[in-house]
C-alpha positions in Angstrom: 51.1 -61.4 46.2 54.1 -62.7 44.4 52.4 -66.0 43.7 50.1 -64.3 41.1 53.0 -62.9 39.1 55.3 -65.9 39.4 52.9 -68.9 38.9 50.6 -67.4 36.3 53.6 -67.2 34.0 54.7 -70.7 34.8 54.5 -73.3 32.0 53.7 -75.9 34.6 50.4 -74.3 35.7 48.9 -72.8 32.5 45.9 -70.4 32.7 42.6 -72.1 31.7 41.6 -71.4 28.1 37.9 -71.8 28.4 37.3 -68.1 29.1 35.9 -65.9 26.4 38.0 -62.7 26.4 35.1 -60.3 25.6 32.7 -61.7 28.2 32.2 -60.4 31.7 33.8 -62.5 34.5 30.3 -63.1 35.8 26.9 -62.8 34.1 23.6 -63.7 35.9 20.4 -63.5 33.9 16.8 -64.1 34.9 17.9 -66.4 37.7 15.1 -68.2 39.6 15.8 -70.8 42.3 13.3 -72.9 44.3 14.1 -74.6 47.5 11.8 -77.1 49.2 9.0 -75.9 46.9 9.5 -72.2 47.7 11.1 -69.4 45.8 14.6 -68.7 47.1 15.7 -66.3 44.3 13.4 -64.5 41.9 14.5 -63.1 38.5 18.1 -62.1 39.5 20.1 -60.4 36.8 23.5 -58.6 37.0 27.0 -58.5 35.5 30.4 -58.1 37.1 33.6 -57.1 35.3 37.0 -58.5 36.3 38.3 -57.0 39.6 34.9 -56.0 40.9 34.5 -56.0 44.7 30.9 -56.4 45.8 29.3 -56.8 49.2 26.0 -58.8 49.2 23.7 -57.8 52.0 20.3 -58.8 53.1 18.4 -60.4 56.0 18.6 -64.1 57.0 16.9 -66.2 54.4 17.4 -63.5 51.7 19.1 -66.0 49.3 22.7 -64.9 49.6 24.1 -68.4 50.2 21.8 -69.8 47.5 23.1 -67.3 45.0 26.7 -68.2 45.8 26.0 -71.9 45.4 24.4 -71.4 42.0 27.3 -69.3 40.8 29.7 -71.9 42.0 27.8 -74.6 40.2 26.8 -76.5 43.4 23.1 -75.9 43.0 21.1 -75.7 39.7 18.7 -72.9 39.0 15.0 -73.5 38.2 15.4 -71.1 35.2 17.7 -68.4 34.0 21.5 -68.9 33.8 24.9 -68.1 35.2 27.9 -67.6 33.0 31.5 -67.3 34.2 33.7 -65.6 31.6 31.2 -66.7 28.9 30.5 -70.3 30.0 28.4 -72.1 32.5 29.9 -72.5 36.0 30.2 -76.3 35.7 33.8 -77.3 35.1 35.3 -73.9 35.9 38.4 -74.1 38.1 38.7 -70.4 38.5 35.8 -70.1 41.0 36.6 -70.4 44.7 33.6 -70.8 47.0 34.4 -70.2 50.7 31.4 -71.5 52.7 30.2 -70.3 56.1 32.4 -71.8 58.9 29.4 -73.4 60.5 29.1 -75.7 57.4 32.6 -77.2 58.0 33.4 -80.2 60.2 36.3 -78.8 62.1 37.0 -82.1 63.9 37.9 -83.8 60.6 41.5 -85.1 60.8 43.1 -83.0 58.1 45.9 -80.4 58.3 45.9 -76.8 57.2 48.3 -77.5 54.4 46.0 -80.4 53.2 43.0 -78.1 53.0 45.0 -75.6 51.0 46.2 -78.3 48.7 42.6 -79.1 47.9 42.7 -75.9 45.9 45.0 -77.6 43.5 42.7 -80.5 42.7 41.3 -78.8 39.6 44.8 -78.2 38.2 46.1 -81.7 39.1 43.3 -83.8 37.6 42.2 -87.2 39.0 45.4 -89.2 38.2 48.1 -86.9 39.4 49.7 -86.6 42.8 50.9 -83.1 44.0 54.3 -82.2 42.7 57.1 -80.2 44.4 55.8 -77.1 42.5 52.2 -77.7 43.9 53.5 -77.9 47.5 55.6 -74.9 46.9 52.5 -72.9 45.8 50.6 -74.2 48.9 53.3 -73.0 51.3 53.6 -69.6 49.5 49.8 -69.2 49.7 50.0 -69.9 53.5 52.8 -67.4 53.8 50.7 -64.8 52.0 48.0 -65.1 54.7 50.3 -65.5 57.6 49.7 -69.2 58.3 52.9 -70.8 57.1 54.0 -71.8 60.6 50.6 -73.5 61.2 50.7 -75.6 58.1 50.8 -78.9 60.1 48.0 -78.0 62.5 44.7 -79.8 62.5 42.1 -77.3 61.2 40.0 -77.3 64.4 43.0 -75.9 66.3 42.8 -72.6 64.4 40.9 -69.5 65.6 38.0 -68.3 63.6 40.1 -65.6 61.9 42.8 -68.2 61.1 40.2 -70.5 59.6 39.1 -67.8 57.2 42.7 -67.1 56.3 43.1 -70.8 55.5 40.2 -70.7 53.1 41.7 -67.6 51.4 45.0 -69.5 51.1 43.1 -72.4 49.4 41.7 -69.9 46.9 45.2 -68.5 46.3 46.6 -72.0 45.7 43.7 -72.6 43.3 44.7 -69.4 41.4 41.1 -68.3 41.7 39.8 -65.4 39.6 36.4 -65.3 41.2 36.0 -65.7 44.9 32.7 -66.1 46.7 32.9 -65.6 50.5 29.8 -66.5 52.5 29.6 -64.6 55.8 33.4 -64.6 56.5 33.2 -62.1 59.4 30.6 -63.9 61.5 31.9 -64.4 65.0 35.2 -62.6 64.4 36.5 -59.7 66.5 37.3 -56.4 64.8 41.1 -57.2 64.7 40.5 -60.4 62.8 38.0 -58.8 60.5 40.5 -56.0 59.6 43.2 -58.6 58.9 41.1 -60.4 56.4 40.1 -57.1 54.8 43.8 -56.3 54.3 44.3 -59.6 52.6 41.3 -58.9 50.3 42.8 -55.5 49.5 45.9 -57.3 48.2 43.7 -59.6 46.1 42.1 -56.6 44.5 45.4 -55.4 43.2 45.7 -58.5 41.1 42.3 -58.3 39.4 40.6 -60.9 41.5 36.8 -60.5 41.5 35.1 -60.8 44.9 31.5 -61.3 46.0 31.3 -61.3 49.8 28.1 -61.9 51.8 27.8 -59.9 55.1 25.2 -58.7 57.6 27.4 -55.7 58.4 25.9 -52.8 56.4 28.4 -50.3 57.8 31.4 -52.4 56.6 29.7 -53.0 53.3 29.1 -49.3 52.8 32.6 -48.2 53.8 34.9 -51.0 52.4 33.2 -52.0 49.1 32.8 -50.0 45.9 29.5 -51.6 45.2 26.8 -53.4 47.2 24.0 -55.7 46.3 20.9 -55.6 48.4 19.1 -58.9 48.2 15.9 -60.4 49.7 15.0 -63.1 47.2 14.8 -60.3 44.6 17.5 -57.9 43.7 16.4 -54.7 45.4 19.5 -52.6 44.6 22.9 -52.9 43.0 25.4 -50.1 42.8 27.4 -47.6 44.9 26.5 -47.9 48.6 24.9 -44.4 48.8 22.7 -45.2 45.9 21.5 -48.6 47.2 21.3 -47.9 50.9 18.2 -45.7 50.8 15.5 -45.8 53.5 12.9 -47.2 51.1 15.1 -50.0 49.9 16.4 -50.9 53.3 12.9 -51.1 54.8 11.8 -53.2 51.8 14.7 -55.6 52.4 14.6 -55.8 56.2 11.0 -55.0 57.1 10.3 -55.2 60.8 14.0 -56.0 61.5 15.1 -52.4 60.5 14.7 -49.3 62.5 15.6 -45.8 61.1 16.8 -43.3 63.7 17.1 -39.6 62.9 20.2 -38.1 64.6 20.4 -34.5 63.2 22.2 -34.5 59.9 22.5 -38.3 59.7 20.2 -41.3 59.7 21.2 -44.5 61.4 19.7 -47.8 60.1 19.7 -50.3 62.9 19.3 -53.9 61.6 18.4 -56.7 64.0 19.8 -59.6 62.1 18.6 -62.3 64.5 22.1 -63.8 64.6 25.3 -63.4 66.6 26.1 -59.9 65.4 23.0 -58.4 67.1 22.3 -54.8 66.0 24.3 -53.6 63.0 24.5 -49.9 62.2 24.5 -48.2 58.9 25.3 -44.5 59.0 23.8 -42.3 56.2 24.3 -38.6 55.5 21.0 -36.8 54.8 20.7 -35.7 51.2 23.2 -38.4 50.0 20.5 -40.8 48.8 20.2 -42.5 52.3 
């Protein structure tokens, strides 16, 4: 990830100064959100330090997407607050929100490079056109995710895995410090999923904070240091073996969860009612699961 070391030292692209150095990268306190007259999130509170890597799990309708939109400043809370490095999310250019692919118009006539350049808008301001340095950063970002040769392609020509890589490249061009990824693995094969995980591993080395929503409990437990179990309320936040207990999982998933005793281990089978079908979480007995 040479772009982190090279461009963060550049005088052309200074680091934003609105961050308060003694504040956590993300603080959520007493957050309540209502949607269409119903509670979408209830009294959510947690903090993340720089470089944290957290998987957010829960059933459909649990509020994962809503949480991400409030953190990104797209949706206002009914009460409570979100602070990014000590300030509200509005106006921050360090937050990259990567929506679900189903929310994107893939027929829109725009190229891969153009989408990645959108990550530079906060740096450019409304009256500037991209400079040679901006385009260089865009192409370096595409190179980092293995899409440099596809820069001129229309976005709908990409595979699902390539589309997610494009979004990550946009976050790199943005020089994002906090990345919110909403269901990035939905519909992807295992090879594509592993390729994205490897890119995220590189981001981790440079202190990027990651919140990633997923239905895959097994991946969350194996590839993330901490998990957040959500179903409108925060049901658990910590190391996977501490959060993925039978009691918490049943509270979160209800009738969509089936626990199967297989000797020394317990399998939690979650019917997510979406494309992934049944997802398996494997717990050792006596480890809190």
